[in-house]
C-alpha positions as CSV (number, residue, x, y, z in Angstrom):
1,M,-16.6,15.8,-7.7
2,K,-13.6,15.3,-10.0
3,V,-10.9,13.1,-8.6
4,L,-7.4,12.5,-10.1
5,V,-5.9,9.1,-9.3
6,T,-2.2,8.7,-10.0
7,G,-0.7,5.3,-10.7
8,A,-4.1,4.2,-12.2
9,N,-2.7,1.2,-13.9
10,G,-1.0,0.0,-10.7
11,F,-2.2,-2.4,-8.0
12,V,-3.6,0.1,-5.5
13,G,-4.2,3.1,-7.9
14,G,-6.0,0.9,-10.4
15,A,-8.3,-0.5,-7.8
16,V,-9.1,3.0,-6.5
17,W,-9.7,4.3,-10.1
18,R,-12.1,1.4,-10.9
19,R,-14.0,1.9,-7.6
20,L,-14.4,5.7,-8.3
21,H,-15.3,5.1,-12.0
22,G,-18.4,3.2,-10.9
23,M,-19.6,5.8,-8.4
24,R,-22.3,8.4,-9.0
25,D,-21.4,12.1,-8.7
26,V,-17.7,11.3,-9.2
27,Q,-15.7,12.0,-12.3
28,A,-12.6,9.8,-12.0
29,V,-9.5,10.6,-14.1
30,G,-6.9,7.9,-14.1
31,C,-3.3,9.2,-14.5
32,V,-0.6,7.0,-16.0
33,R,2.9,7.4,-17.5
34,R,1.9,6.1,-20.9
35,A,-1.8,5.7,-21.9
36,V,-0.9,2.9,-24.3
37,A,-0.2,0.7,-21.2
38,F,-3.7,1.4,-19.8
39,A,-6.3,-1.2,-20.8
40,E,-9.4,0.8,-20.0
41,V,-8.8,3.4,-22.7
42,D,-12.5,4.2,-23.0
43,A,-12.4,6.0,-19.7
44,L,-10.8,9.3,-18.7
45,V,-7.1,8.9,-18.8
46,A,-4.3,11.4,-18.5
47,S,-0.8,10.5,-19.6
48,V,1.9,12.6,-18.0
49,G,5.1,10.7,-18.4
50,D,7.4,9.9,-15.5
51,L,6.8,11.1,-12.0
52,S,9.6,13.7,-11.5
53,V,10.4,17.2,-10.5
54,S,9.8,18.4,-14.0
55,T,6.5,16.7,-14.7
56,D,3.8,19.1,-16.0
57,W,0.4,18.2,-14.4
58,S,-1.5,21.2,-15.6
59,S,-3.8,19.4,-18.1
60,A,-4.5,16.5,-15.8
61,L,-5.4,18.8,-12.8
62,S,-7.9,20.9,-14.7
63,G,-11.1,21.0,-12.6
64,V,-9.9,18.4,-10.1
65,E,-11.0,18.8,-6.5
66,V,-9.2,15.8,-4.9
67,V,-6.0,14.0,-5.8
68,V,-5.3,10.4,-4.8
69,H,-1.6,10.0,-5.2
70,A,-0.8,6.3,-5.4
71,A,2.0,6.4,-8.0
72,A,5.5,5.8,-6.6
73,R,8.8,4.1,-7.0
74,V,8.0,1.0,-5.0
75,H,10.0,-1.0,-2.6
76,V,12.0,-3.7,-4.4
77,M,13.9,-6.7,-3.0
78,Q,16.8,-6.5,-5.5
79,D,17.4,-2.8,-6.2
80,A,19.9,-2.4,-9.1
81,A,20.2,1.4,-8.6
82,T,23.7,2.7,-7.7
83,D,22.2,5.0,-5.1
84,P,18.7,3.6,-4.2
85,L,17.9,6.4,-1.7
86,E,18.6,9.0,-4.4
87,E,16.3,7.2,-6.8
88,F,13.5,6.9,-4.3
89,R,13.9,10.6,-3.4
90,R,13.8,11.6,-7.1
91,V,10.4,10.0,-7.6
92,N,8.7,9.7,-4.2
93,V,9.8,13.0,-2.7
94,L,10.6,15.5,-5.5
95,G,8.0,14.0,-7.9
96,T,5.3,14.0,-5.2
97,L,6.0,17.5,-4.1
98,Q,5.9,18.7,-7.7
99,L,2.5,17.3,-8.1
100,A,1.3,18.7,-4.8
101,R,2.5,22.2,-5.5
102,Q,0.8,22.2,-8.9
103,A,-2.4,20.8,-7.3
104,A,-2.5,23.5,-4.7
105,A,-1.9,26.2,-7.4
106,A,-4.7,24.7,-9.5
107,G,-7.2,24.9,-6.6
108,V,-7.3,21.3,-5.6
109,R,-9.0,21.0,-2.2
110,R,-7.6,17.8,-0.9
111,F,-4.5,15.6,-1.5
112,V,-4.7,12.0,-0.3
113,F,-1.2,10.5,-0.1
114,I,-0.7,6.7,-0.1
115,S,2.4,6.3,2.1
116,S,3.7,3.2,3.8
117,I,3.9,1.6,7.3
118,K,7.6,1.5,6.6
119,V,7.6,5.2,7.8
120,N,6.9,3.8,11.3
121,G,9.5,1.1,11.0
122,E,10.0,-2.5,10.2
123,A,8.9,-4.4,13.3
124,T,6.9,-4.2,16.6
125,Q,6.9,-6.2,19.8
126,P,3.7,-8.4,20.1
127,G,1.0,-6.4,21.8
128,H,2.7,-3.0,21.1
129,P,1.5,-2.0,17.6
130,F,2.5,1.1,15.7
131,T,0.2,4.1,16.0
132,A,-0.4,6.9,13.5
133,D,1.2,9.4,15.8
134,D,4.4,7.5,16.6
135,A,7.7,9.2,15.8
136,P,8.8,8.0,12.3
137,A,11.6,5.4,12.3
138,P,12.1,4.2,8.7
139,L,15.0,1.9,8.1
140,D,15.3,1.5,4.4
141,A,15.5,3.8,1.4
142,Y,11.8,3.4,0.4
143,G,10.6,4.1,4.0
144,I,12.9,7.2,4.2
145,S,11.6,8.6,0.9
146,K,8.0,8.2,2.1
147,M,8.7,9.9,5.4
148,E,10.4,12.8,3.6
149,A,7.5,13.1,1.2
150,E,5.1,13.3,4.1
151,Q,7.2,16.0,5.8
152,G,7.3,18.0,2.6
153,L,3.6,17.6,2.0
154,R,2.8,18.8,5.5
155,E,4.9,21.9,5.0
156,L,3.2,22.6,1.7
157,A,-0.3,22.1,3.2
158,A,0.5,24.5,6.0
159,Q,1.6,27.1,3.5
160,T,-1.2,26.7,1.0
161,G,-4.2,25.5,2.9
162,L,-4.3,22.3,0.8
163,E,-6.0,19.6,2.9
164,L,-3.6,16.7,3.3
165,V,-4.6,13.1,4.2
166,I,-1.8,10.5,4.7
167,I,-2.6,6.8,4.7
168,R,0.1,4.3,5.7
169,P,-0.9,0.7,4.7
170,P,1.0,-2.4,5.7
171,L,1.3,-5.3,3.2
172,V,-1.6,-5.0,0.8
173,Y,-3.0,-8.2,-0.8
174,G,-5.8,-8.9,-3.3
175,P,-6.4,-10.0,-6.9
176,G,-3.3,-9.3,-8.9
177,V,-0.9,-9.0,-6.0
178,K,2.7,-9.7,-6.9
179,A,6.0,-10.3,-5.1
180,N,6.2,-12.3,-1.9
181,F,2.4,-12.7,-1.5
182,Q,2.1,-14.1,-5.0
183,A,5.0,-16.5,-4.4
184,M,3.4,-17.7,-1.2
185,M,0.2,-18.5,-3.1
186,R,2.2,-20.3,-5.7
187,W,4.0,-22.5,-3.1
188,L,0.7,-23.3,-1.4
189,A,-1.1,-24.1,-4.7
190,R,1.7,-26.5,-5.6
191,G,1.5,-28.2,-2.3
192,M,5.1,-27.4,-1.3
193,P,6.1,-28.3,2.3
194,L,7.1,-25.2,4.1
195,P,9.1,-24.9,7.3
196,L,6.8,-22.3,8.8
197,G,4.4,-24.2,11.0
198,A,5.8,-22.9,14.4
199,I,5.9,-19.2,14.0
200,H,3.9,-17.3,16.6
201,N,4.4,-13.7,15.5
202,L,1.6,-11.2,14.8
203,R,1.4,-9.2,11.5
204,S,-1.2,-6.7,10.3
205,L,-2.3,-7.0,6.6
206,V,-4.8,-5.1,4.6
207,A,-7.1,-6.4,1.9
208,L,-7.1,-4.3,-1.2
209,D,-10.8,-3.7,-0.9
210,N,-10.4,-2.4,2.7
211,L,-7.6,0.0,1.7
212,V,-9.7,1.3,-1.3
213,D,-12.7,1.7,1.0
214,L,-10.7,3.9,3.4
215,I,-9.2,5.9,0.6
216,V,-12.8,6.6,-0.7
217,T,-13.9,7.5,2.8
218,C,-11.1,10.1,3.0
219,L,-12.0,11.9,-0.2
220,N,-14.7,13.9,1.6
221,H,-14.7,13.1,5.3
222,P,-14.3,16.4,7.2
223,A,-12.4,14.7,10.0
224,A,-9.8,13.3,7.6
225,A,-8.3,16.7,6.8
226,N,-4.6,17.0,7.8
227,Q,-4.5,13.6,9.5
228,T,-2.4,10.5,9.2
229,F,-4.1,7.1,9.3
230,L,-3.0,3.5,9.7
231,V,-5.1,0.8,8.0
232,S,-5.5,-2.9,8.4
233,D,-8.1,-5.7,8.3
234,G,-8.6,-5.4,12.0
235,E,-7.3,-9.0,12.6
236,D,-3.6,-9.8,13.0
237,L,-2.2,-13.2,12.0
238,S,0.9,-15.2,12.5
239,T,2.8,-16.3,9.5
240,S,1.6,-19.9,10.2
241,Q,-2.0,-18.8,10.5
242,L,-1.8,-16.8,7.3
243,L,-0.5,-19.8,5.4
244,R,-3.1,-22.1,6.7
245,R,-6.0,-19.7,5.9
246,M,-4.5,-18.8,2.5
247,G,-4.3,-22.6,1.8
248,Q,-8.0,-22.9,2.7
249,A,-8.8,-20.1,0.3
250,L,-6.9,-21.8,-2.5
251,G,-8.4,-25.2,-1.7
252,K,-4.9,-26.6,-1.0
253,P,-4.3,-27.2,2.7
254,A,-1.0,-25.8,3.8
255,R,1.7,-28.4,4.4
256,L,3.6,-26.8,7.2
257,I,6.6,-28.2,9.1
258,P,7.0,-26.9,12.6
259,V,10.6,-25.6,12.5
260,P,11.5,-23.3,15.4
261,S,11.8,-19.6,14.4
262,A,15.2,-19.4,16.0
263,L,16.5,-22.0,13.5
264,L,14.9,-20.2,10.6
265,K,16.6,-17.0,11.6
266,L,19.9,-18.7,12.0
267,G,19.6,-20.4,8.6
268,A,18.6,-17.1,6.9
269,A,21.5,-15.3,8.5
270,S,23.9,-18.0,7.3
271,V,23.0,-17.4,3.7
272,G,23.0,-13.6,4.0
273,K,19.2,-13.1,4.1
274,P,18.3,-12.0,7.7
275,A,15.7,-9.6,6.4
276,V,13.7,-12.6,4.9
277,A,13.6,-14.2,8.3
278,Q,12.5,-10.9,9.9
279,R,9.5,-10.7,7.6
280,L,8.6,-14.3,8.2
281,C,9.2,-14.5,11.9
282,G,8.9,-11.0,13.2
283,S,5.8,-9.1,14.2
284,L,4.5,-5.9,12.6
285,Q,1.2,-4.8,14.1
286,V,-0.7,-1.5,13.5
287,D,-3.3,0.1,15.7
288,I,-6.2,1.4,13.6
289,S,-8.2,2.9,16.6
290,K,-7.6,6.4,15.4
291,T,-9.0,5.5,12.0
292,R,-12.0,3.9,13.5
293,Q,-12.7,6.7,16.0
294,L,-12.1,9.8,13.8
295,L,-13.7,8.5,10.7
296,G,-16.2,6.0,12.0
297,W,-14.6,3.5,9.6
298,R,-14.6,-0.3,9.9
299,P,-12.9,-2.7,7.5
300,P,-15.8,-3.9,5.4
301,V,-14.1,-7.1,4.2
302,S,-12.9,-9.8,6.6
303,V,-9.5,-11.5,6.4
304,D,-11.0,-14.7,5.0
305,A,-13.1,-12.9,2.4
306,G,-10.0,-10.9,1.4
307,L,-7.9,-14.0,1.1
308,K,-10.6,-15.8,-0.9
309,K,-10.7,-12.9,-3.4
310,A,-6.9,-12.9,-3.7
311,A,-6.9,-16.7,-4.2
312,E,-9.5,-16.4,-6.9
313,G,-7.5,-13.8,-8.7
314,Y,-4.3,-16.0,-8.5
315,L,-6.1,-19.1,-9.8
316,R,-7.6,-17.1,-12.7
317,E,-4.2,-15.9,-13.7
318,A,-2.6,-19.3,-13.3
319,S,-5.2,-20.9,-15.6
320,V,-4.4,-18.5,-18.5
């Protein structure tokens, strides 16, 4: 089976490509914008330029049976674009549909689209997790673009017979993770006191290895065709619990000060950063029962094992 993985030098796409590259009976082609930026040049790599409505995928798609589409314009905290939604649409909607149309025309059997839990929304009430079949309710430009890409892909699949699989992960962590999760590990590794010891929310996360395992499962599983799946580690944590267990993984016990979440929210709002408090104090849970039941899938990696691997990756990078 020949599989094309877009974004193969990214966090998720790279992990998928490396997993497939070591599997028997799978010919994995990593797709990147510029091959010079891809370290593993001894393997099959396709360089196609930017992901856009004009990208020509014909050479990369030759003989491909399954596409795993992980490339995207990702969510950023400080977006400098004049019109962020238009920029997200240009890449995540128009670029994705261009790839899918050419994939269908080239005879690709299945298209696995890595979407985002942001299609569901930004927060849940404790005990009321998002499900795969909830009505979409994205609130930011990134989430809207992923929702619109999903809608366009479903229409294309209905017209062409292309099998579509949509996976919506929450926050993904693992070796090489960047942004807020990396910053959290840096704070803990330095022993910084954090005012996050009294937060009793619940948030779903997914270890990179668990997400990759589900993606690989969806390459061939007959029940995955034309379905949307949520994914997580199967254990939800509060922010306080996550910090404590991440500290254990780093060998640096978390120094947490029990400041009430109401005060944290008030302080964040006073400096114009209410969204930061929402991520730290709010809940976001996902229900993976559909994923378990339809696919017979279970997260192979525990939360603590996933955190340990992320910690080891961070410590290796920090020592360089």
